[in-house]
C-alpha positions in Angstrom: -51.5 -19.0 -4.9 -50.2 -15.4 -5.0 -51.6 -13.3 -7.9 -49.1 -12.8 -10.7 -48.9 -9.0 -10.4 -48.6 -9.2 -6.6 -45.8 -11.8 -6.9 -43.9 -9.5 -9.3 -44.3 -6.6 -6.9 -43.2 -8.8 -4.0 -40.1 -9.9 -6.0 -39.2 -6.3 -6.8 -39.5 -5.2 -3.2 -37.4 -8.1 -2.1 -34.7 -7.2 -4.6 -34.7 -3.6 -3.4 -34.4 -4.7 0.2 -31.4 -6.9 -0.6 -29.8 -4.1 -2.5 -30.3 -1.7 0.4 -28.8 -4.1 2.8 -25.8 -4.6 0.5 -25.4 -0.9 0.0 -25.5 -0.3 3.7 -22.7 -2.9 4.2 -19.2 -1.7 4.8 -18.1 -1.6 1.2 -14.6 -0.5 2.1 -14.9 -2.0 5.6 -15.4 1.5 6.8 -17.5 0.2 9.6 -14.8 -2.1 10.9 -13.5 -1.0 14.3 -11.3 2.1 14.1 -10.8 2.0 10.4 -11.2 4.8 7.9 -13.2 4.9 4.7 -11.4 5.0 1.4 -12.9 8.1 0.0 -9.6 9.9 -0.2 -7.6 9.7 -3.4 -3.8 9.7 -3.7 -2.2 12.1 -6.1 -0.7 9.3 -8.1 -1.3 7.7 -11.5 -0.4 4.6 -13.5 2.2 4.9 -16.2 3.7 2.4 -18.6 6.9 1.2 -17.0 8.7 0.1 -20.2 6.8 1.8 -23.1 9.1 0.6 -25.9 9.7 -2.9 -24.7 9.3 -5.7 -27.3 8.8 -9.3 -26.1 11.1 -11.8 -27.9 9.2 -14.6 -29.6 5.7 -13.2 -28.8 3.2 -12.2 -31.4 -0.2 -10.6 -30.8 -1.6 -13.1 -33.3 -1.1 -16.9 -33.0 0.0 -19.2 -35.8 -3.7 -20.1 -36.1 -4.6 -16.5 -36.8 -6.3 -15.9 -33.4 -5.6 -13.0 -31.0 -2.9 -13.9 -28.5 -2.7 -11.3 -25.8 0.3 -11.1 -23.6 -0.4 -12.3 -20.0 2.5 -11.2 -17.8 1.7 -13.2 -14.6 4.8 -12.8 -12.5 7.3 -9.9 -12.4 10.3 -10.5 -10.1 14.1 -10.3 -9.8 16.9 -12.7 -9.1 18.3 -11.0 -6.0 21.8 -11.3 -7.5 22.7 -7.6 -7.6 22.1 -7.3 -11.4 18.8 -5.4 -10.9 17.4 -7.2 -14.0 13.7 -7.8 -14.3 12.3 -11.3 -15.0 8.7 -11.6 -16.3 6.9 -15.0 -16.6 3.9 -15.2 -18.9 1.0 -17.4 -18.2 1.5 -19.4 -21.4 4.9 -20.5 -20.2 7.7 -18.2 -21.4 10.0 -16.4 -18.9 11.6 -13.2 -20.2 14.5 -11.1 -18.8 15.6 -7.6 -19.5 17.6 -4.7 -18.1 15.7 -2.6 -15.6 15.7 0.7 -17.6 12.6 2.6 -18.7 14.2 2.8 -22.1 14.5 -1.0 -22.4 13.9 -2.1 -25.9 13.7 -5.9 -26.1 13.5 -8.9 -23.7 15.5 -12.0 -23.9 13.9 -15.4 -23.5 15.2 -16.8 -20.2 13.3 -20.0 -20.4 10.6 -21.3 -22.7 8.3 -23.8 -21.0 5.3 -23.3 -23.3 5.6 -26.9 -24.8 5.1 -28.2 -21.2 2.6 -25.7 -19.9 -1.2 -26.3 -20.2 -3.0 -23.0 -20.8 -6.4 -22.3 -22.4 -8.1 -18.9 -22.6 -11.4 -20.6 -21.6 -9.7 -22.1 -18.6 -7.5 -19.2 -17.7 -6.7 -20.1 -14.1 -4.2 -22.7 -15.3 -0.9 -22.1 -17.0 2.4 -20.9 -15.5 1.3 -19.3 -12.3 4.3 -19.0 -10.0 8.0 -18.2 -10.3 10.6 -17.6 -7.6 14.3 -17.4 -7.3 16.2 -19.3 -4.6 17.5 -16.9 -1.9 21.0 -18.2 -2.7 20.5 -17.9 -6.5 23.7 -16.0 -7.0 25.6 -19.0 -5.6 23.5 -22.0 -6.7 21.7 -20.7 -9.8 18.3 -22.3 -8.8 14.8 -21.0 -9.4 11.4 -22.6 -9.1 8.3 -22.6 -11.3 4.7 -23.5 -10.5 2.7 -24.5 -13.7 -0.1 -26.6 -15.0 1.4 -29.5 -16.9 0.4 -30.8 -20.3 1.2 -34.4 -19.3 -1.8 -34.8 -17.0 -5.1 -32.9 -16.9 -5.7 -30.4 -14.1 -2.4 -31.1 -12.5 0.0 -28.5 -11.0 3.7 -29.1 -10.8 6.4 -27.2 -8.9 9.8 -27.8 -10.4 13.4 -26.7 -9.8 15.4 -25.2 -12.7 18.8 -23.7 -13.0 20.5 -20.9 -14.9 22.9 -21.7 -17.8 26.6 -22.0 -16.8 27.5 -19.9 -19.8 24.9 -17.2 -20.0 23.2 -15.4 -17.1 20.3 -14.4 -19.3 19.4 -18.0 -20.2 18.3 -21.0 -18.2 19.6 -24.5 -18.7 17.0 -25.8 -21.1 17.8 -29.4 -20.4 17.5 -29.3 -16.6 14.2 -29.8 -14.6 13.8 -31.5 -11.3 10.2 -32.0 -10.2 9.6 -31.0 -6.5 5.9 -31.5 -6.1 2.9 -32.6 -8.1 -0.6 -31.6 -7.1 -3.8 -33.0 -8.6 -6.5 -30.4 -9.1 -10.2 -31.5 -9.3 -11.1 -28.5 -11.5 -9.4 -26.0 -13.8 -10.0 -23.0 -11.6 -8.7 -21.9 -8.1 -5.2 -23.1 -8.7 -3.7 -20.3 -6.7 -0.1 -20.6 -7.8 2.0 -18.0 -6.0 5.3 -19.3 -4.8 7.6 -17.2 -2.7 10.6 -17.7 -0.4 10.1 -16.5 3.1 12.7 -14.7 5.3 13.4 -18.2 6.8 14.6 -19.6 3.4 11.6 -22.0 3.0 9.3 -22.0 0.0 5.7 -21.0 0.6 3.1 -22.2 -1.9 -0.4 -20.7 -2.2 -3.1 -23.3 -3.3 -6.7 -22.7 -4.0 -9.5 -25.0 -2.8 -9.5 -27.0 -6.0 -12.1 -25.0 -7.9 -15.7 -25.2 -9.1 -17.8 -23.0 -6.7 -18.5 -23.0 -2.9 -15.8 -25.6 -2.2 -17.9 -28.7 -3.1 -15.3 -31.1 -1.7 -14.8 -29.2 1.6 -11.1 -28.8 1.0 -10.8 -25.5 2.8 -11.4 -27.0 6.2 -9.7 -30.4 5.5 -6.1 -30.6 6.6 -5.8 -34.0 5.1 -5.5 -32.3 1.6 -3.0 -29.7 0.5 -5.7 -27.7 -1.3 -7.2 -24.6 0.3 -3.9 -24.0 2.1 -0.6 -22.2 2.1 2.3 -24.7 2.2 5.8 -24.3 3.6 8.5 -26.7 2.4 12.2 -27.0 2.5 13.6 -27.3 -1.1 17.2 -27.7 0.1 16.6 -31.1 1.7 14.6 -34.2 0.9 12.6 -36.4 3.3 12.2 -40.1 2.5 9.9 -40.6 -0.4 9.7 -36.8 -1.2 11.6 -34.4 -3.4 11.5 -31.8 -0.6 11.5 -31.8 3.2 8.8 -30.8 5.6 10.2 -28.3 8.2 9.9 -29.8 11.7 8.3 -26.6 13.1 5.4 -26.6 10.6 2.2 -26.5 12.7 0.6 -29.8 11.8 3.6 -32.1 11.7 2.8 -35.4 13.4 -0.9 -34.7 13.7 -3.2 -37.5 12.5 -5.2 -36.7 9.3 -3.2 -33.6 8.6 -0.6 -32.8 5.9 2.7 -31.6 7.5 3.3 -29.3 4.6 0.5 -27.0 5.6 1.4 -23.6 7.1 -2.1 -22.1 7.1 -5.5 -23.2 5.7 -9.1 -22.2 5.2 -8.4 -20.3 2.0 -10.5 -20.2 -1.1 -8.1 -18.9 -3.9 -5.2 -16.8 -2.8 -4.4 -14.4 -5.7 -1.6 -13.2 -4.9 0.6 -13.3 -1.8 3.9 -11.7 -0.9 6.3 -11.1 2.0 6.9 -7.6 3.2 10.7 -7.3 2.7 11.1 -5.2 5.8 8.9 -7.0 8.4 8.6 -10.5 6.9 4.8 -10.4 7.2 3.0 -12.6 4.7 0.1 -10.8 3.0 -2.5 -12.6 0.9 -5.5 -11.5 -1.2 -8.2 -14.2 -1.1 -10.8 -14.1 -3.9 -14.3 -14.3 -2.6 -17.3 -16.3 -3.7 -20.6 -14.4 -3.8 -20.3 -11.1 -1.9 -16.9 -10.4 -0.3 -13.2 -10.0 -1.2 -10.6 -10.1 1.6 -7.0 -9.4 2.6 -5.3 -11.6 5.2 -2.1 -11.6 7.2 -1.0 -15.2 7.2 0.3 -16.7 10.4 1.5 -20.1 11.5 -1.3 -22.6 11.8 -4.0 -20.1 11.0 -7.5 -21.1 9.9 -8.9 -18.4 7.7 -12.5 -19.7 7.7 -13.3 -20.8 4.1 -15.9 -22.3 3.5 -17.5 -21.6 6.8 -16.9 -17.9 6.4 -16.6 -15.5 3.4 -14.4 -12.7 4.7 -16.1 -11.5 8.0 -19.4 -13.1 7.2 -21.1 -16.5 7.7 -21.1 -18.4 4.4 -24.0 -20.7 3.4 -26.4 -22.6 5.6 -23.7 -24.6 7.2 -21.4 -21.6 7.8 -20.1 -20.2 11.0 -20.4 -17.0 12.9 -17.2 -15.4 14.3 -15.1 -17.9 16.3 -11.8 -17.7 18.1 -10.6 -20.6 15.9 -11.2 -18.7 12.7 -9.0 -15.8 11.8 -10.8 -12.8 10.3 -9.4 -10.8 7.4 -7.9 -7.4 8.2 -9.8 -5.9 5.3 -12.8 -6.7 3.1 -14.9 -5.1 0.4 -18.1 -6.2 -1.1 -19.1 -6.9 -4.7 -20.5 -3.4 -5.2 -16.9 -2.3 -5.0 -15.2 -5.1 -6.9 -15.5 -8.8 -7.6 -12.0 -10.3 -7.8 -9.1 -9.1 -5.6 -5.5 -9.1 -6.9 -3.1 -9.1 -3.9 0.1 -7.0 -4.2 3.1 -5.9 -2.2 3.9 -3.6 0.7 5.9 -0.8 -0.9 9.5 -0.4 0.3 10.9 1.5 -2.6 12.5 5.0 -2.7 10.8 6.7 -5.7 7.6 7.4 -3.9 8.2 8.0 -0.1 4.5 8.7 0.4 3.8 5.0 -0.4 6.3 3.4 1.9 4.6 0.9 4.2 1.4 0.8 2.2 0.0 -2.4 0.8 -0.8 -2.0 -2.9 -3.6 -4.2 -4.2 -6.3 -4.1 -6.9 -9.6 -5.5 -8.1 -9.4 -7.3 -11.5 -13.1 -6.8 -12.4 -13.5 -3.1 -11.6 -9.9 -2.1 -12.3 -9.6 -0.1 -9.1 -6.2 0.1 -7.3 -5.7 1.0 -3.6 -3.0 1.7 -1.1 -3.9 0.3 2.4 -2.1 1.0 5.6 -2.3 -1.3 8.6 -1.1 -0.6 12.1 0.2 -4.0 13.4 0.5 -2.8 17.0 -3.1 -1.7 17.1 -4.2 -4.6 14.8 -6.3 -2.3 12.6 -6.4 -0.7 9.2 -5.8 3.0 9.5 -6.4 4.1 5.9 -7.3 2.7 2.4 -6.8 5.2 -0.4 -7.7 4.9 -4.0 -5.1 5.4 -6.7 -6.8 6.8 -9.7 -6.5 5.1 -13.0 -8.2 4.0 -16.2 -10.0 1.0 -14.7 -7.0 -1.3 -15.3 -7.7 -5.1 -14.9 -4.6 -5.9 -12.8 -3.7 -9.6 -12.9 -0.5 -9.4 -10.8 1.9 -7.1 -8.9 5.6 -7.5 -8.8 8.7 -6.0 -7.2 12.2 -5.3 -8.5 15.4 -5.7 -6.6 15.2 -2.1 -5.3 11.7 -2.6 -3.9 9.9 -0.7 -6.5 6.4 -2.1 -7.2 5.0 -2.7 -10.7 1.7 -4.2 -11.8 0.6 -6.1 -14.9 -2.4 -6.3 -17.1 -3.4 -8.5 -20.1 -2.6 -6.6 -23.2 -3.0 -7.0 -26.9 -0.1 -4.8 -27.8 2.4 -6.0 -25.2 2.3 -2.8 -23.2 1.2 -4.6 -20.1 3.7 -3.4 -17.4 3.0 -0.3 -15.3 4.3 1.5 -12.3 3.1 4.5 -10.2 4.0 8.1 -10.8 3.1 11.3 -9.1 0.1 13.0 -10.7 1.5 16.5 -10.8 -1.1 19.3 -11.2 -1.1 21.0 -14.6 0.2 24.5 -14.6 
């Protein structure tokens, strides 16, 4: 038996050794081939995008007298030339307002709160995804991903449509369910839905939750969980409320769901298409040590739960393999503990950001601008954007390509954008 004092000393030395190994790891992936460290800071700052905006129907205090922070989970646009901004909250209300810094009050576009299951203690459920059909101006359709009240731990993707009489209101009587997905746990619901340049709807699903992927969903193509799906919402296959595109990578394969576009993902939070190149970017939240950014490709296996970012995960994990796609970027849990994926900036207000992928860490509140050289297949820079440690839950993009980000807020001032940090005179 080891003497008590010696065992304490041994434990202390072991902790120090682990800490030193972690500290020596590439916190900003600075040791990845030909990449640069993120020590440089961009001369930008976060600023409230709509400082006087009031949210129709929202109160910071619930009817039961409890705090009810605003949770703006999706910021997007209809692509109809109106340049309006739509914001969906996690509790189920979708707002719309004119895209002006002086905007005063939102209008309720659609209230789904009676149908949406959300609980602050299980805060990875709720309304999680919202996307307008590419032909919205003509057909008036949009889609919502939400946790439904009518079944526990169940995600629904539904089609809705705008009112015939008012462009600022949806048709409250119309809902057509497209897909229903049972979730084994309340966490890792993913939830981003986005239309690709090909007109198909892409759906980001987590591995089903709990921790360490207990059901092995990440590497199981027989389940939709742990994957990014690609479906056709303009047609219907027999027995389905959607169609599976014939060129999806696993169509016709035994023990594989044809809806899957890519798999081996833990909990994509969030994903977006670069409006210029069509590249699909995804931030995948890590388990114990690593957060990662992936470029999603057809049929790709991104390694979970054999790999956590660029590292073997667990005793049954895998080393690098040609069959497993490595992330283009990673950072360890000394730097941050929960990645929030964003957008590649294609706006005009800040030319210095054009082509940079904006992302954040929810726990540490850090925000970065990352540049990736696709021809050389390497990250060439990753710059910090200074701020007040803001816990970013989502990024969004308006019709002009300007990027915003959202935080949970008690006062409703939860939408921000980037401004130049001009030196004081």
